C-alpha positions in Angstrom: -8.0 66.6 36.8 -7.2 70.3 36.5 -4.0 69.5 37.6 -2.7 66.6 35.5 -4.4 68.3 32.7 -2.2 71.6 33.3 0.8 69.7 33.2 0.3 67.6 30.0 -0.7 70.7 28.3 2.6 72.6 29.7 5.0 69.9 28.9 3.3 69.8 25.4 4.1 73.4 24.5 0.4 75.1 25.4 1.1 77.5 28.1 -1.5 77.1 31.2 -0.8 78.3 34.6 0.1 75.2 37.4 -1.1 75.3 40.8 1.0 76.2 43.4 2.1 73.4 45.5 1.6 74.2 49.7 1.9 71.8 52.6 2.8 68.9 49.9 -0.5 69.7 48.6 -2.1 71.9 45.8 -5.7 72.3 47.5 -6.4 74.8 50.3 -9.6 74.1 52.4 -11.6 77.1 53.6 -14.5 76.9 55.4 -15.2 73.3 53.8 -14.5 74.6 50.2 -11.5 73.7 48.2 -9.5 76.3 46.5 -6.4 76.1 43.8 -3.9 78.6 44.6 -1.9 80.0 41.6 0.8 82.6 40.8 -0.7 86.1 40.4 0.4 86.9 36.6 -0.1 90.7 35.6 -2.2 89.7 32.7 -5.7 90.6 31.6 -8.4 89.3 30.2 -10.5 91.1 27.0 -13.7 91.9 26.7 -15.6 90.7 23.3 -15.1 95.1 21.6 -11.9 94.7 22.3 -11.6 91.8 19.8 -9.7 92.0 16.6 -8.4 89.9 13.5 -5.0 89.3 15.7 -6.9 87.9 18.9 -9.2 86.0 16.9 -6.6 84.3 14.6 -4.7 83.4 18.2 -7.6 82.2 19.9 -8.4 79.6 16.9 -4.8 78.5 16.6 -4.4 77.8 20.4 -7.5 75.9 20.2 -6.4 73.9 17.5 -2.9 73.4 19.2 -5.0 71.9 21.7 -6.7 69.7 20.0 -4.2 68.1 17.7 -2.2 66.5 21.2 -3.1 62.9 20.8 -3.9 61.4 24.0 -5.4 58.2 22.6 -8.0 58.0 25.0 -11.6 56.5 25.0 -14.7 58.0 26.1 -16.6 56.4 29.0 -19.9 54.2 27.7 -22.3 57.2 29.6 -20.9 59.7 27.0 -21.5 57.8 24.2 -25.3 58.0 23.7 -27.5 60.8 25.3 -30.3 59.7 27.3 -33.0 61.9 29.0 -35.9 60.5 30.5 -38.4 63.8 30.0 -41.0 61.9 31.6 -39.2 62.0 34.7 -38.2 65.5 34.6 -42.1 66.5 34.2 -43.2 64.7 36.5 -40.9 66.2 38.7 -41.7 69.6 37.8 -45.6 69.2 37.8 -45.0 69.1 41.8 -43.4 72.5 42.5 -44.9 75.8 41.8 -41.4 77.2 40.9 -40.9 75.1 38.0 -44.7 75.6 36.4 -43.2 77.6 33.3 -40.1 75.0 32.6 -43.1 72.4 33.3 -45.2 74.0 30.6 -42.2 74.8 27.9 -40.7 71.3 28.1 -44.3 69.7 27.7 -44.9 71.9 24.8 -41.6 70.8 23.1 -41.4 67.1 24.1 -41.4 65.8 20.9 -38.9 68.3 19.5 -36.8 67.9 22.1 -37.0 64.2 21.2 -35.7 64.5 18.0 -32.8 66.7 19.0 -31.7 64.0 21.2 -32.3 61.4 18.3 -30.2 63.5 15.7 -27.6 63.9 18.2 -27.5 60.1 19.2 -27.5 58.6 15.4 -24.2 61.5 14.7 -22.5 60.6 18.3 -20.6 57.1 16.6 -19.0 59.2 14.2 -18.1 61.9 16.3 -16.4 59.8 19.3 -14.1 58.1 16.4 -12.1 61.3 16.9 -11.1 62.8 20.3 -8.9 65.6 22.1 -8.6 67.4 25.1 -12.2 70.0 25.2 -11.6 72.6 27.5 -15.7 73.2 27.4 -15.4 76.6 28.4 -13.2 78.1 26.2 -14.3 81.7 26.4 -12.4 85.3 27.1 -13.0 85.0 30.8 -10.7 82.2 31.1 -7.6 83.2 28.4 -5.4 85.6 30.0 -3.3 88.0 27.7 0.2 89.9 27.8 0.9 91.6 25.2 1.4 88.6 22.7 1.7 86.0 25.4 -1.9 83.5 25.9 -2.6 81.5 28.8 -5.5 79.3 29.6 -7.2 78.6 33.1 -9.8 76.9 34.2 -10.0 73.3 33.1 -12.7 71.9 36.2 -15.2 71.4 33.3 -12.5 70.1 30.7 -13.4 66.2 28.9 -12.4 64.4 26.0 -14.5 65.6 23.3 -14.6 66.1 19.1 -12.5 68.4 18.0 -15.2 69.5 15.7 -17.9 69.9 18.1 -15.4 71.9 20.4 -14.7 74.3 17.3 -18.2 74.6 16.9 -19.3 75.8 20.0 -16.2 77.8 20.4 -16.5 79.5 17.0 -19.8 81.3 18.1 -19.2 81.9 21.8 -16.0 84.1 20.8 -17.3 85.9 17.5 -20.1 87.4 19.5 -20.3 91.3 20.1 -23.0 93.3 21.0 -25.1 90.4 21.5 -24.3 89.2 17.5 -22.6 86.9 15.8 -19.9 89.0 14.0 -19.6 86.2 10.8 -16.6 88.4 9.6 -14.7 86.9 12.9 -16.6 83.6 12.8 -15.1 83.0 9.3 -11.7 84.0 10.1 -11.4 82.1 13.6 -12.7 78.5 11.4 -10.2 79.3 8.8 -7.2 80.2 11.4 -8.1 77.2 13.2 -8.1 74.8 10.0 -4.6 76.2 9.0 -3.3 75.1 12.6 -4.9 71.8 12.7 -5.7 70.7 9.4 -9.0 68.7 7.8 -11.0 67.4 10.4 -12.0 64.4 10.2 -15.8 64.8 11.0 -18.3 66.5 9.2 -18.5 69.9 10.5 -22.7 70.2 9.5 -22.8 67.5 11.7 -20.6 68.6 14.4 -22.4 72.0 14.4 -26.1 70.2 14.7 -24.5 68.4 17.7 -23.0 70.9 19.6 -26.4 73.2 19.2 -28.5 70.1 20.1 -26.6 69.6 23.1 -26.8 73.1 24.4 -30.4 73.0 23.9 
């Protein structure tokens, strides 16, 4: 999946690092684990305290360019609704001492968790009408910089998602500094994204609700 997505993005003008073909294959088996091999680049990742307006704007514009690629895919049925059997988890957790705290946490919040899922499922039909490639780990550790060049890496968690949901998740992740959200960066990130992407087809408040509920 990483290889296919990287090729699509590169052919569409979004720079990603393509793996090296070795002995007619891209994966190397070492100690029963598989590794992708890439060219080494003299690029660096940023720490959150290094972020400035230029970086925030570039990050938002790059994500918007990624989301604008229309691949005409549809989500498999299992991704169209969230189903979590809390009773099965509670039964499992109740039998093992190491899950004691988690068992109590889930038991005390079962009703609230169920309400969060129901809220998401009410919104999902609208979200799934508009899909894009979502990196799903669009964080500083997966973004390489060299002066004004930017490269994306690590697409193993990628999937189809709603662009507004992906925007909501990444806006908070990339605007955090010293454990708090820098709301000047947060607003700049949203504005820069929309200037490149255009008008969202999804209500942002609903997308934000689904993004945050999904994380919980």
